[in-house]
PDB file with SEQRES, HELIX, SHEET and CRYST1 records, atoms N, CA, C and O in Angstrom:
SEQRES   1 A   89  UNK UNK UNK UNK UNK UNK UNK UNK UNK UNK UNK UNK UNK          
SEQRES   2 A   89  UNK UNK UNK UNK UNK UNK UNK UNK UNK UNK UNK UNK UNK          
SEQRES   3 A   89  UNK UNK UNK UNK UNK UNK UNK UNK UNK UNK UNK UNK UNK          
SEQRES   4 A   89  UNK UNK UNK UNK UNK UNK UNK UNK UNK UNK UNK UNK UNK          
SEQRES   5 A   89  UNK UNK UNK UNK UNK UNK UNK UNK UNK UNK UNK UNK UNK          
SEQRES   6 A   89  UNK UNK UNK UNK UNK UNK UNK UNK UNK UNK UNK UNK UNK          
SEQRES   7 A   89  UNK UNK UNK UNK UNK UNK UNK UNK UNK UNK UNK                  
HELIX    1 AA1 UNK A   53  UNK A   56  5                                   4    
HELIX    2 AA2 UNK A   58  UNK A   64  1                                   7    
SHEET    1 AA1 2 UNK A   7  UNK A   9  0                                        
SHEET    2 AA1 2 UNK A  14  UNK A  16 -1                                        
SHEET    1 AA2 5 UNK A  22  UNK A  25  0                                        
SHEET    2 AA2 5 UNK A  31  UNK A  35 -1                                        
SHEET    3 AA2 5 UNK A  78  UNK A  83 -1                                        
SHEET    4 AA2 5 UNK A  69  UNK A  75 -1                                        
SHEET    5 AA2 5 UNK A  46  UNK A  48 -1                                        
CRYST1    1.000    1.000    1.000  90.00  90.00  90.00 P 1           1          
ATOM      1  N   UNK A   1      67.243  21.771  58.432  1.00  0.00           N  
ATOM      2  CA  UNK A   1      65.921  21.758  58.923  1.00  0.00           C  
ATOM      3  C   UNK A   1      64.902  21.594  57.786  1.00  0.00           C  
ATOM      4  O   UNK A   1      65.019  22.239  56.745  1.00  0.00           O  
ATOM      5  N   UNK A   2      63.920  20.740  57.992  1.00  0.00           N  
ATOM      6  CA  UNK A   2      62.915  20.515  56.897  1.00  0.00           C  
ATOM      7  C   UNK A   2      61.918  21.686  56.818  1.00  0.00           C  
ATOM      8  O   UNK A   2      61.564  22.292  57.829  1.00  0.00           O  
ATOM      9  N   UNK A   3      61.509  21.961  55.671  1.00  0.00           N  
ATOM     10  CA  UNK A   3      60.541  23.023  55.465  1.00  0.00           C  
ATOM     11  C   UNK A   3      59.248  22.344  55.050  1.00  0.00           C  
ATOM     12  O   UNK A   3      59.291  21.499  54.156  1.00  0.00           O  
ATOM     13  N   UNK A   4      58.106  22.656  55.637  1.00  0.00           N  
ATOM     14  CA  UNK A   4      56.882  22.113  55.219  1.00  0.00           C  
ATOM     15  C   UNK A   4      56.875  20.597  55.307  1.00  0.00           C  
ATOM     16  O   UNK A   4      56.616  19.935  54.303  1.00  0.00           O  
ATOM     17  N   UNK A   5      57.139  20.045  56.429  1.00  0.00           N  
ATOM     18  CA  UNK A   5      57.288  18.614  56.637  1.00  0.00           C  
ATOM     19  C   UNK A   5      55.938  17.916  56.702  1.00  0.00           C  
ATOM     20  O   UNK A   5      55.901  16.685  56.707  1.00  0.00           O  
ATOM     21  N   UNK A   6      54.898  18.596  56.750  1.00  0.00           N  
ATOM     22  CA  UNK A   6      53.586  17.929  56.910  1.00  0.00           C  
ATOM     23  C   UNK A   6      53.163  17.136  55.715  1.00  0.00           C  
ATOM     24  O   UNK A   6      53.478  17.481  54.576  1.00  0.00           O  
ATOM     25  N   UNK A   7      52.475  16.113  55.966  1.00  0.00           N  
ATOM     26  CA  UNK A   7      51.887  15.320  54.864  1.00  0.00           C  
ATOM     27  C   UNK A   7      50.347  15.604  54.859  1.00  0.00           C  
ATOM     28  O   UNK A   7      49.683  15.431  55.881  1.00  0.00           O  
ATOM     29  N   UNK A   8      49.852  15.996  53.809  1.00  0.00           N  
ATOM     30  CA  UNK A   8      48.402  16.330  53.715  1.00  0.00           C  
ATOM     31  C   UNK A   8      47.704  15.226  53.034  1.00  0.00           C  
ATOM     32  O   UNK A   8      48.140  14.770  51.977  1.00  0.00           O  
ATOM     33  N   UNK A   9      46.584  14.757  53.628  1.00  0.00           N  
ATOM     34  CA  UNK A   9      45.826  13.709  53.086  1.00  0.00           C  
ATOM     35  C   UNK A   9      44.824  14.275  52.046  1.00  0.00           C  
ATOM     36  O   UNK A   9      43.931  15.033  52.424  1.00  0.00           O  
ATOM     37  N   UNK A  10      44.948  13.934  50.790  1.00  0.00           N  
ATOM     38  CA  UNK A  10      44.036  14.346  49.781  1.00  0.00           C  
ATOM     39  C   UNK A  10      42.962  13.295  49.622  1.00  0.00           C  
ATOM     40  O   UNK A  10      42.981  12.256  50.283  1.00  0.00           O  
ATOM     41  N   UNK A  11      41.999  13.586  48.710  1.00  0.00           N  
ATOM     42  CA  UNK A  11      40.933  12.619  48.503  1.00  0.00           C  
ATOM     43  C   UNK A  11      41.427  11.313  47.819  1.00  0.00           C  
ATOM     44  O   UNK A  11      40.797  10.264  47.952  1.00  0.00           O  
ATOM     45  N   UNK A  12      42.561  11.397  47.088  1.00  0.00           N  
ATOM     46  CA  UNK A  12      43.058  10.240  46.356  1.00  0.00           C  
ATOM     47  C   UNK A  12      44.315   9.686  46.925  1.00  0.00           C  
ATOM     48  O   UNK A  12      44.469   8.464  46.918  1.00  0.00           O  
ATOM     49  N   UNK A  13      45.227  10.467  47.417  1.00  0.00           N  
ATOM     50  CA  UNK A  13      46.512  10.019  47.926  1.00  0.00           C  
ATOM     51  C   UNK A  13      47.165  11.143  48.720  1.00  0.00           C  
ATOM     52  O   UNK A  13      46.866  12.321  48.529  1.00  0.00           O  
ATOM     53  N   UNK A  14      48.056  10.751  49.606  1.00  0.00           N  
ATOM     54  CA  UNK A  14      48.788  11.768  50.411  1.00  0.00           C  
ATOM     55  C   UNK A  14      49.672  12.647  49.465  1.00  0.00           C  
ATOM     56  O   UNK A  14      50.171  12.175  48.444  1.00  0.00           O  
ATOM     57  N   UNK A  15      49.836  13.889  49.836  1.00  0.00           N  
ATOM     58  CA  UNK A  15      50.724  14.788  49.099  1.00  0.00           C  
ATOM     59  C   UNK A  15      51.784  15.298  50.046  1.00  0.00           C  
ATOM     60  O   UNK A  15      51.449  15.928  51.049  1.00  0.00           O  
ATOM     61  N   UNK A  16      53.006  15.060  49.775  1.00  0.00           N  
ATOM     62  CA  UNK A  16      54.100  15.636  50.593  1.00  0.00           C  
ATOM     63  C   UNK A  16      54.367  17.004  50.032  1.00  0.00           C  
ATOM     64  O   UNK A  16      54.663  17.137  48.844  1.00  0.00           O  
ATOM     65  N   UNK A  17      54.270  18.040  50.868  1.00  0.00           N  
ATOM     66  CA  UNK A  17      54.496  19.382  50.388  1.00  0.00           C  
ATOM     67  C   UNK A  17      55.961  19.669  50.109  1.00  0.00           C  
ATOM     68  O   UNK A  17      56.288  20.248  49.073  1.00  0.00           O  
ATOM     69  N   UNK A  18      56.843  19.279  51.010  1.00  0.00           N  
ATOM     70  CA  UNK A  18      58.256  19.444  50.809  1.00  0.00           C  
ATOM     71  C   UNK A  18      58.999  18.726  51.956  1.00  0.00           C  
ATOM     72  O   UNK A  18      58.523  18.687  53.090  1.00  0.00           O  
ATOM     73  N   UNK A  19      60.176  18.160  51.630  1.00  0.00           N  
ATOM     74  CA  UNK A  19      60.885  17.532  52.672  1.00  0.00           C  
ATOM     75  C   UNK A  19      62.415  17.497  52.329  1.00  0.00           C  
ATOM     76  O   UNK A  19      62.807  17.141  51.218  1.00  0.00           O  
ATOM     77  N   UNK A  20      63.205  17.857  53.268  1.00  0.00           N  
ATOM     78  CA  UNK A  20      64.682  17.744  53.121  1.00  0.00           C  
ATOM     79  C   UNK A  20      65.101  16.778  54.180  1.00  0.00           C  
ATOM     80  O   UNK A  20      64.835  16.989  55.364  1.00  0.00           O  
ATOM     81  N   UNK A  21      65.769  15.695  53.762  1.00  0.00           N  
ATOM     82  CA  UNK A  21      66.167  14.641  54.682  1.00  0.00           C  
ATOM     83  C   UNK A  21      67.700  14.609  54.774  1.00  0.00           C  
ATOM     84  O   UNK A  21      68.372  14.387  53.766  1.00  0.00           O  
ATOM     85  N   UNK A  22      68.244  14.823  55.945  1.00  0.00           N  
ATOM     86  CA  UNK A  22      69.678  14.727  56.137  1.00  0.00           C  
ATOM     87  C   UNK A  22      70.060  13.249  56.340  1.00  0.00           C  
ATOM     88  O   UNK A  22      69.293  12.486  56.926  1.00  0.00           O  
ATOM     89  N   UNK A  23      71.197  12.866  55.874  1.00  0.00           N  
ATOM     90  CA  UNK A  23      71.711  11.503  56.022  1.00  0.00           C  
ATOM     91  C   UNK A  23      72.955  11.551  56.894  1.00  0.00           C  
ATOM     92  O   UNK A  23      73.827  12.396  56.692  1.00  0.00           O  
ATOM     93  N   UNK A  24      73.038  10.660  57.849  1.00  0.00           N  
ATOM     94  CA  UNK A  24      74.205  10.528  58.716  1.00  0.00           C  
ATOM     95  C   UNK A  24      74.798   9.142  58.589  1.00  0.00           C  
ATOM     96  O   UNK A  24      74.068   8.151  58.567  1.00  0.00           O  
ATOM     97  N   UNK A  25      76.112   9.065  58.505  1.00  0.00           N  
ATOM     98  CA  UNK A  25      76.753   7.769  58.564  1.00  0.00           C  
ATOM     99  C   UNK A  25      76.787   7.359  60.073  1.00  0.00           C  
ATOM    100  O   UNK A  25      76.592   8.164  60.984  1.00  0.00           O  
ATOM    101  N   UNK A  26      77.044   6.077  60.245  1.00  0.00           N  
ATOM    102  CA  UNK A  26      77.185   5.564  61.583  1.00  0.00           C  
ATOM    103  C   UNK A  26      78.542   4.846  61.680  1.00  0.00           C  
ATOM    104  O   UNK A  26      79.304   4.819  60.714  1.00  0.00           O  
ATOM    105  N   UNK A  27      78.832   4.276  62.836  1.00  0.00           N  
ATOM    106  CA  UNK A  27      80.105   3.612  62.985  1.00  0.00           C  
ATOM    107  C   UNK A  27      80.107   2.257  62.209  1.00  0.00           C  
ATOM    108  O   UNK A  27      81.145   1.604  62.101  1.00  0.00           O  
ATOM    109  N   UNK A  28      78.957   1.861  61.687  1.00  0.00           N  
ATOM    110  CA  UNK A  28      78.827   0.667  60.879  1.00  0.00           C  
ATOM    111  C   UNK A  28      78.615   1.030  59.425  1.00  0.00           C  
ATOM    112  O   UNK A  28      77.713   1.816  59.137  1.00  0.00           O  
ATOM    113  N   UNK A  29      79.374   0.516  58.513  1.00  0.00           N  
ATOM    114  CA  UNK A  29      79.263   0.865  57.136  1.00  0.00           C  
ATOM    115  C   UNK A  29      77.964   0.415  56.456  1.00  0.00           C  
ATOM    116  O   UNK A  29      77.564   0.956  55.425  1.00  0.00           O  
ATOM    117  N   UNK A  30      77.325  -0.576  57.054  1.00  0.00           N  
ATOM    118  CA  UNK A  30      76.064  -1.086  56.501  1.00  0.00           C  
ATOM    119  C   UNK A  30      74.776  -0.413  57.096  1.00  0.00           C  
ATOM    120  O   UNK A  30      73.650  -0.841  56.842  1.00  0.00           O  
ATOM    121  N   UNK A  31      75.013   0.644  57.886  1.00  0.00           N  
ATOM    122  CA  UNK A  31      73.902   1.343  58.536  1.00  0.00           C  
ATOM    123  C   UNK A  31      73.946   2.788  58.297  1.00  0.00           C  
ATOM    124  O   UNK A  31      74.970   3.440  58.504  1.00  0.00           O  
ATOM    125  N   UNK A  32      72.792   3.330  57.841  1.00  0.00           N  
ATOM    126  CA  UNK A  32      72.664   4.760  57.693  1.00  0.00           C  
ATOM    127  C   UNK A  32      71.502   5.343  58.488  1.00  0.00           C  
ATOM    128  O   UNK A  32      70.470   4.694  58.659  1.00  0.00           O  
ATOM    129  N   UNK A  33      71.664   6.487  58.941  1.00  0.00           N  
ATOM    130  CA  UNK A  33      70.596   7.226  59.743  1.00  0.00           C  
ATOM    131  C   UNK A  33      70.048   8.328  58.921  1.00  0.00           C  
ATOM    132  O   UNK A  33      70.826   9.118  58.386  1.00  0.00           O  
ATOM    133  N   UNK A  34      68.725   8.443  58.775  1.00  0.00           N  
ATOM    134  CA  UNK A  34      68.076   9.491  58.051  1.00  0.00           C  
ATOM    135  C   UNK A  34      67.316  10.360  59.019  1.00  0.00           C  
ATOM    136  O   UNK A  34      66.576   9.872  59.873  1.00  0.00           O  
ATOM    137  N   UNK A  35      67.515  11.695  58.870  1.00  0.00           N  
ATOM    138  CA  UNK A  35      66.880  12.692  59.718  1.00  0.00           C  
ATOM    139  C   UNK A  35      65.978  13.604  58.886  1.00  0.00           C  
ATOM    140  O   UNK A  35      66.463  14.484  58.175  1.00  0.00           O  
ATOM    141  N   UNK A  36      64.668  13.389  58.979  1.00  0.00           N  
ATOM    142  CA  UNK A  36      63.717  14.164  58.148  1.00  0.00           C  
ATOM    143  C   UNK A  36      63.404  15.516  58.702  1.00  0.00           C  
ATOM    144  O   UNK A  36      62.785  16.328  58.014  1.00  0.00           O  
ATOM    145  N   UNK A  37      63.793  15.786  59.880  1.00  0.00           N  
ATOM    146  CA  UNK A  37      63.528  17.139  60.473  1.00  0.00           C  
ATOM    147  C   UNK A  37      62.091  17.279  61.048  1.00  0.00           C  
ATOM    148  O   UNK A  37      61.645  18.368  61.410  1.00  0.00           O  
ATOM    149  N   UNK A  38      61.419  16.162  61.110  1.00  0.00           N  
ATOM    150  CA  UNK A  38      60.054  16.220  61.721  1.00  0.00           C  
ATOM    151  C   UNK A  38      59.811  14.877  62.410  1.00  0.00           C  
ATOM    152  O   UNK A  38      60.606  13.948  62.271  1.00  0.00           O  
ATOM    153  N   UNK A  39      58.748  14.787  63.125  1.00  0.00           N  
ATOM    154  CA  UNK A  39      58.477  13.549  63.908  1.00  0.00           C  
ATOM    155  C   UNK A  39      58.291  12.334  63.010  1.00  0.00           C  
ATOM    156  O   UNK A  39      57.583  12.392  62.005  1.00  0.00           O  
ATOM    157  N   UNK A  40      58.934  11.239  63.384  1.00  0.00           N  
ATOM    158  CA  UNK A  40      58.819  10.026  62.634  1.00  0.00           C  
ATOM    159  C   UNK A  40      57.770   9.080  63.284  1.00  0.00           C  
ATOM    160  O   UNK A  40      56.923   8.508  62.598  1.00  0.00           O  
ATOM    161  N   UNK A  41      57.852   8.944  64.544  1.00  0.00           N  
ATOM    162  CA  UNK A  41      56.844   8.194  65.285  1.00  0.00           C  
ATOM    163  C   UNK A  41      56.520   8.932  66.602  1.00  0.00           C  
ATOM    164  O   UNK A  41      57.368   9.599  67.193  1.00  0.00           O  
ATOM    165  N   UNK A  42      55.247   8.780  67.033  1.00  0.00           N  
ATOM    166  CA  UNK A  42      54.819   9.319  68.316  1.00  0.00           C  
ATOM    167  C   UNK A  42      54.933   8.134  69.274  1.00  0.00           C  
ATOM    168  O   UNK A  42      54.518   7.017  68.965  1.00  0.00           O  
ATOM    169  N   UNK A  43      55.514   8.416  70.459  1.00  0.00           N  
ATOM    170  CA  UNK A  43      55.621   7.315  71.408  1.00  0.00           C  
ATOM    171  C   UNK A  43      56.953   6.581  71.334  1.00  0.00           C  
ATOM    172  O   UNK A  43      57.967   7.180  70.977  1.00  0.00           O  
ATOM    173  N   UNK A  44      56.964   5.346  71.651  1.00  0.00           N  
ATOM    174  CA  UNK A  44      58.199   4.551  71.757  1.00  0.00           C  
ATOM    175  C   UNK A  44      58.818   4.248  70.421  1.00  0.00           C  
ATOM    176  O   UNK A  44      58.104   4.122  69.426  1.00  0.00           O  
ATOM    177  N   UNK A  45      60.120   4.129  70.371  1.00  0.00           N  
ATOM    178  CA  UNK A  45      60.872   3.763  69.248  1.00  0.00           C  
ATOM    179  C   UNK A  45      60.495   2.331  68.812  1.00  0.00           C  
ATOM    180  O   UNK A  45      60.091   1.539  69.664  1.00  0.00           O  
ATOM    181  N   UNK A  46      60.604   1.984  67.577  1.00  0.00           N  
ATOM    182  CA  UNK A  46      60.279   0.668  67.065  1.00  0.00           C  
ATOM    183  C   UNK A  46      61.386   0.191  66.196  1.00  0.00           C  
ATOM    184  O   UNK A  46      61.934   0.960  65.406  1.00  0.00           O  
ATOM    185  N   UNK A  47      61.742  -1.103  66.324  1.00  0.00           N  
ATOM    186  CA  UNK A  47      62.728  -1.720  65.450  1.00  0.00           C  
ATOM    187  C   UNK A  47      62.155  -2.972  64.816  1.00  0.00           C  
ATOM    188  O   UNK A  47      61.541  -3.809  65.478  1.00  0.00           O  
ATOM    189  N   UNK A  48      62.372  -3.073  63.530  1.00  0.00           N  
ATOM    190  CA  UNK A  48      61.800  -4.223  62.725  1.00  0.00           C  
ATOM    191  C   UNK A  48      62.924  -4.949  62.157  1.00  0.00           C  
ATOM    192  O   UNK A  48      63.771  -4.343  61.502  1.00  0.00           O  
ATOM    193  N   UNK A  49      63.002  -6.284  62.372  1.00  0.00           N  
ATOM    194  CA  UNK A  49      64.035  -7.152  61.927  1.00  0.00           C  
ATOM    195  C   UNK A  49      63.757  -7.853  60.644  1.00  0.00           C  
ATOM    196  O   UNK A  49      64.649  -8.444  60.036  1.00  0.00           O  
ATOM    197  N   UNK A  50      62.474  -7.790  60.211  1.00  0.00           N  
ATOM    198  CA  UNK A  50      62.180  -8.491  58.897  1.00  0.00           C  
ATOM    199  C   UNK A  50      60.813  -7.872  58.351  1.00  0.00           C  
ATOM    200  O   UNK A  50      60.124  -7.095  59.013  1.00  0.00           O  
ATOM    201  N   UNK A  51      60.525  -8.281  57.147  1.00  0.00           N  
ATOM    202  CA  UNK A  51      59.368  -7.701  56.481  1.00  0.00           C  
ATOM    203  C   UNK A  51      58.052  -8.037  57.176  1.00  0.00           C  
ATOM    204  O   UNK A  51      57.118  -7.236  57.137  1.00  0.00           O  
ATOM    205  N   UNK A  52      57.962  -9.183  57.798  1.00  0.00           N  
ATOM    206  CA  UNK A  52      56.731  -9.559  58.439  1.00  0.00           C  
ATOM    207  C   UNK A  52      56.421  -8.639  59.671  1.00  0.00           C  
ATOM    208  O   UNK A  52      55.291  -8.199  59.886  1.00  0.00           O  
ATOM    209  N   UNK A  53      57.511  -8.382  60.464  1.00  0.00           N  
ATOM    210  CA  UNK A  53      57.377  -7.492  61.603  1.00  0.00           C  
ATOM    211  C   UNK A  53      57.011  -6.051  61.157  1.00  0.00           C  
ATOM    212  O   UNK A  53      56.249  -5.344  61.816  1.00  0.00           O  
ATOM    213  N   UNK A  54      57.584  -5.664  60.023  1.00  0.00           N  
ATOM    214  CA  UNK A  54      57.414  -4.304  59.519  1.00  0.00           C  
ATOM    215  C   UNK A  54      55.979  -3.973  59.083  1.00  0.00           C  
ATOM    216  O   UNK A  54      55.663  -2.807  58.850  1.00  0.00           O  
ATOM    217  N   UNK A  55      55.133  -4.960  58.972  1.00  0.00           N  
ATOM    218  CA  UNK A  55      53.722  -4.720  58.519  1.00  0.00           C  
ATOM    219  C   UNK A  55      53.011  -3.739  59.423  1.00  0.00           C  
ATOM    220  O   UNK A  55      52.047  -3.091  59.018  1.00  0.00           O  
ATOM    221  N   UNK A  56      53.497  -3.632  60.666  1.00  0.00           N  
ATOM    222  CA  UNK A  56      52.884  -2.717  61.629  1.00  0.00           C  
ATOM    223  C   UNK A  56      53.113  -1.220  61.201  1.00  0.00           C  
ATOM    224  O   UNK A  56      52.377  -0.325  61.616  1.00  0.00           O  
ATOM    225  N   UNK A  57      54.083  -1.011  60.420  1.00  0.00           N  
ATOM    226  CA  UNK A  57      54.445   0.372  60.037  1.00  0.00           C  
ATOM    227  C   UNK A  57      54.548   0.522  58.529  1.00  0.00           C  
ATOM    228  O   UNK A  57      55.395  -0.138  57.926  1.00  0.00           O  
ATOM    229  N   UNK A  58      53.725   1.362  57.877  1.00  0.00           N  
ATOM    230  CA  UNK A  58      53.813   1.467  56.406  1.00  0.00           C  
ATOM    231  C   UNK A  58      55.189   1.932  55.932  1.00  0.00           C  
ATOM    232  O   UNK A  58      55.658   1.501  54.878  1.00  0.00           O  
ATOM    233  N   UNK A  59      55.838   2.807  56.700  1.00  0.00           N  
ATOM    234  CA  UNK A  59      57.193   3.243  56.297  1.00  0.00           C  
ATOM    235  C   UNK A  59      58.155   2.128  56.327  1.00  0.00           C  
ATOM    236  O   UNK A  59      58.884   1.907  55.360  1.00  0.00           O  
ATOM    237  N   UNK A  60      58.188   1.403  57.420  1.00  0.00           N  
ATOM    238  CA  UNK A  60      59.122   0.280  57.566  1.00  0.00           C  
ATOM    239  C   UNK A  60      58.842  -0.831  56.463  1.00  0.00           C  
ATOM    240  O   UNK A  60      59.760  -1.421  55.892  1.00  0.00           O  
ATOM    241  N   UNK A  61      57.529  -1.059  56.220  1.00  0.00           N  
ATOM    242  CA  UNK A  61      57.156  -2.046  55.199  1.00  0.00           C  
ATOM    243  C   UNK A  61      57.723  -1.629  53.841  1.00  0.00           C  
ATOM    244  O   UNK A  61      58.263  -2.452  53.102  1.00  0.00           O  
ATOM    245  N   UNK A  62      57.596  -0.377  53.535  1.00  0.00           N  
ATOM    246  CA  UNK A  62      58.083   0.128  52.207  1.00  0.00           C  
ATOM    247  C   UNK A  62      59.615   0.004  52.138  1.00  0.00           C  
ATOM    248  O   UNK A  62      60.149  -0.345  51.085  1.00  0.00           O  
ATOM    249  N   UNK A  63      60.285   0.266  53.169  1.00  0.00           N  
ATOM    250  CA  UNK A  63      61.744   0.232  53.218  1.00  0.00           C  
ATOM    251  C   UNK A  63      62.209  -1.227  52.969  1.00  0.00           C  
ATOM    252  O   UNK A  63      63.185  -1.461  52.256  1.00  0.00           O  
ATOM    253  N   UNK A  64      61.496  -2.190  53.567  1.00  0.00           N  
ATOM    254  CA  UNK A  64      61.854  -3.555  53.400  1.00  0.00           C  
ATOM    255  C   UNK A  64      61.627  -4.013  51.918  1.00  0.00           C  
ATOM    256  O   UNK A  64      62.103  -5.085  51.546  1.00  0.00           O  
ATOM    257  N   UNK A  65      60.972  -3.289  51.145  1.00  0.00           N  
ATOM    258  CA  UNK A  65      60.772  -3.652  49.729  1.00  0.00           C  
ATOM    259  C   UNK A  65      62.034  -3.405  48.956  1.00  0.00           C  
ATOM    260  O   UNK A  65      62.189  -3.942  47.860  1.00  0.00           O  
ATOM    261  N   UNK A  66      62.989  -2.575  49.504  1.00  0.00           N  
ATOM    262  CA  UNK A  66      64.232  -2.318  48.902  1.00  0.00           C  
ATOM    263  C   UNK A  66      65.145  -3.507  49.045  1.00  0.00           C  
ATOM    264  O   UNK A  66      65.186  -4.126  50.108  1.00  0.00           O  
ATOM    265  N   UNK A  67      65.859  -3.836  48.035  1.00  0.00           N  
ATOM    266  CA  UNK A  67      66.810  -4.958  48.041  1.00  0.00           C  
ATOM    267  C   UNK A  67      67.842  -4.821  49.122  1.00  0.00           C  
ATOM    268  O   UNK A  67      68.420  -3.746  49.280  1.00  0.00           O  
ATOM    269  N   UNK A  68      68.092  -5.851  49.863  1.00  0.00           N  
ATOM    270  CA  UNK A  68      69.166  -5.922  50.861  1.00  0.00           C  
ATOM    271  C   UNK A  68      68.902  -5.274  52.215  1.00  0.00           C  
ATOM    272  O   UNK A  68      69.780  -5.300  53.078  1.00  0.00           O  
ATOM    273  N   UNK A  69      67.722  -4.694  52.430  1.00  0.00           N  
ATOM    274  CA  UNK A  69      67.471  -4.110  53.762  1.00  0.00           C  
ATOM    275  C   UNK A  69      67.275  -5.282  54.763  1.00  0.00           C  
ATOM    276  O   UNK A  69      66.551  -6.244  54.511  1.00  0.00           O  
ATOM    277  N   UNK A  70      67.978  -5.130  55.925  1.00  0.00           N  
ATOM    278  CA  UNK A  70      67.912  -6.156  56.930  1.00  0.00           C  
ATOM    279  C   UNK A  70      67.218  -5.735  58.250  1.00  0.00           C  
ATOM    280  O   UNK A  70      66.747  -6.559  59.035  1.00  0.00           O  
ATOM    281  N   UNK A  71      67.190  -4.439  58.434  1.00  0.00           N  
ATOM    282  CA  UNK A  71      66.556  -3.874  59.652  1.00  0.00           C  
ATOM    283  C   UNK A  71      66.150  -2.423  59.485  1.00  0.00           C  
ATOM    284  O   UNK A  71      66.833  -1.663  58.798  1.00  0.00           O  
ATOM    285  N   UNK A  72      65.071  -2.037  60.091  1.00  0.00           N  
ATOM    286  CA  UNK A  72      64.620  -0.649  60.059  1.00  0.00           C  
ATOM    287  C   UNK A  72      64.278  -0.300  61.509  1.00  0.00           C  
ATOM    288  O   UNK A  72      63.549  -1.025  62.186  1.00  0.00           O  
ATOM    289  N   UNK A  73      64.833   0.848  61.971  1.00  0.00           N  
ATOM    290  CA  UNK A  73      64.490   1.331  63.302  1.00  0.00           C  
ATOM    291  C   UNK A  73      63.918   2.762  63.156  1.00  0.00           C  
ATOM    292  O   UNK A  73      64.504   3.609  62.482  1.00  0.00           O  
ATOM    293  N   UNK A  74      62.797   3.001  63.784  1.00  0.00           N  
ATOM    294  CA  UNK A  74      62.113   4.299  63.810  1.00  0.00           C  
ATOM    295  C   UNK A  74      62.115   4.912  65.229  1.00  0.00           C  
ATOM    296  O   UNK A  74      61.742   4.229  66.183  1.00  0.00           O  
ATOM    297  N   UNK A  75      62.509   6.125  65.379  1.00  0.00           N  
ATOM    298  CA  UNK A  75      62.344   6.740  66.633  1.00  0.00           C  
ATOM    299  C   UNK A  75      61.784   8.137  66.439  1.00  0.00           C  
ATOM    300  O   UNK A  75      61.398   8.489  65.325  1.00  0.00           O  
ATOM    301  N   UNK A  76      61.728   8.921  67.464  1.00  0.00           N  
ATOM    302  CA  UNK A  76      61.022  10.161  67.375  1.00  0.00           C  
ATOM    303  C   UNK A  76      61.509  11.136  66.256  1.00  0.00           C  
ATOM    304  O   UNK A  76      60.696  11.901  65.736  1.00  0.00           O  
ATOM    305  N   UNK A  77      62.815  11.125  65.879  1.00  0.00           N  
ATOM    306  CA  UNK A  77      63.308  12.022  64.910  1.00  0.00           C  
ATOM    307  C   UNK A  77      64.192  11.429  63.820  1.00  0.00           C  
ATOM    308  O   UNK A  77      64.839  12.158  63.068  1.00  0.00           O  
ATOM    309  N   UNK A  78      64.216  10.043  63.737  1.00  0.00           N  
ATOM    310  CA  UNK A  78      65.062   9.503  62.666  1.00  0.00           C  
ATOM    311  C   UNK A  78      64.578   8.107  62.250  1.00  0.00           C  
ATOM    312  O   UNK A  78      63.779   7.432  62.899  1.00  0.00           O  
ATOM    313  N   UNK A  79      65.176   7.740  61.052  1.00  0.00           N  
ATOM    314  CA  UNK A  79      64.950   6.370  60.564  1.00  0.00           C  
ATOM    315  C   UNK A  79      66.330   5.791  60.343  1.00  0.00           C  
ATOM    316  O   UNK A  79      67.150   6.394  59.650  1.00  0.00           O  
ATOM    317  N   UNK A  80      66.601   4.634  60.918  1.00  0.00           N  
ATOM    318  CA  UNK A  80      67.877   3.971  60.762  1.00  0.00           C  
ATOM    319  C   UNK A  80      67.589   2.737  59.917  1.00  0.00           C  
ATOM    320  O   UNK A  80      66.692   1.942  60.200  1.00  0.00           O  
ATOM    321  N   UNK A  81      68.413   2.618  58.842  1.00  0.00           N  
ATOM    322  CA  UNK A  81      68.267   1.447  57.978  1.00  0.00           C  
ATOM    323  C   UNK A  81      69.624   0.660  57.923  1.00  0.00           C  
ATOM    324  O   UNK A  81      70.716   1.213  57.788  1.00  0.00           O  
ATOM    325  N   UNK A  82      69.442  -0.640  58.040  1.00  0.00           N  
ATOM    326  CA  UNK A  82      70.606  -1.548  57.956  1.00  0.00           C  
ATOM    327  C   UNK A  82      70.428  -2.376  56.675  1.00  0.00           C  
ATOM    328  O   UNK A  82      69.301  -2.654  56.268  1.00  0.00           O  
ATOM    329  N   UNK A  83      71.529  -2.762  56.050  1.00  0.00           N  
ATOM    330  CA  UNK A  83      71.501  -3.533  54.800  1.00  0.00           C  
ATOM    331  C   UNK A  83      72.499  -4.650  54.930  1.00  0.00           C  
ATOM    332  O   UNK A  83      73.267  -4.675  55.891  1.00  0.00           O  
ATOM    333  N   UNK A  84      72.513  -5.606  53.965  1.00  0.00           N  
ATOM    334  CA  UNK A  84      73.502  -6.613  53.987  1.00  0.00           C  
ATOM    335  C   UNK A  84      74.844  -6.023  53.747  1.00  0.00           C  
ATOM    336  O   UNK A  84      74.956  -5.001  53.070  1.00  0.00           O  
ATOM    337  N   UNK A  85      75.915  -6.654  54.299  1.00  0.00           N  
ATOM    338  CA  UNK A  85      77.294  -6.181  54.127  1.00  0.00           C  
ATOM    339  C   UNK A  85      77.752  -6.171  52.665  1.00  0.00           C  
ATOM    340  O   UNK A  85      78.564  -5.337  52.263  1.00  0.00           O  
ATOM    341  N   UNK A  86      77.220  -7.103  51.882  1.00  0.00           N  
ATOM    342  CA  UNK A  86      77.729  -7.196  50.498  1.00  0.00           C  
ATOM    343  C   UNK A  86      77.168  -6.160  49.522  1.00  0.00           C  
ATOM    344  O   UNK A  86      77.662  -6.004  48.405  1.00  0.00           O  
ATOM    345  N   UNK A  87      76.134  -5.465  49.966  1.00  0.00           N  
ATOM    346  CA  UNK A  87      75.455  -4.532  49.040  1.00  0.00           C  
ATOM    347  C   UNK A  87      75.878  -3.085  49.309  1.00  0.00           C  
ATOM    348  O   UNK A  87      75.982  -2.654  50.457  1.00  0.00           O  
ATOM    349  N   UNK A  88      76.120  -2.346  48.214  1.00  0.00           N  
ATOM    350  CA  UNK A  88      76.534  -0.974  48.285  1.00  0.00           C  
ATOM    351  C   UNK A  88      75.233  -0.100  48.509  1.00  0.00           C  
ATOM    352  O   UNK A  88      74.113  -0.472  48.156  1.00  0.00           O  
ATOM    353  N   UNK A  89      75.494   1.050  49.108  1.00  0.00           N  
ATOM    354  CA  UNK A  89      74.358   1.977  49.251  1.00  0.00           C  
ATOM    355  C   UNK A  89      74.074   2.556  47.864  1.00  0.00           C  
ATOM    356  O   UNK A  89      73.162   3.368  47.709  1.00  0.00           O  
TER     357      UNK A  89                                                      
END                                                                             
């Protein structure tokens, strides 16, 4: 369980007070699920298949900056990231 999961907006930049993120494997070797212990999105889940689509979400856009990321899915309590099969985690 995450402690102090809130993000506080300061005058210059956000400050993350503390966060523990659990990682879960999936049935697919190229996909990992991350559980931050707090809300990821309010409302409907979102899936982004490329960097252009991810512009709607700052988190997804940042994840697509990582080499080999092919898909990012955000739901109420998790972030699921897919990568190319050839790349190691």
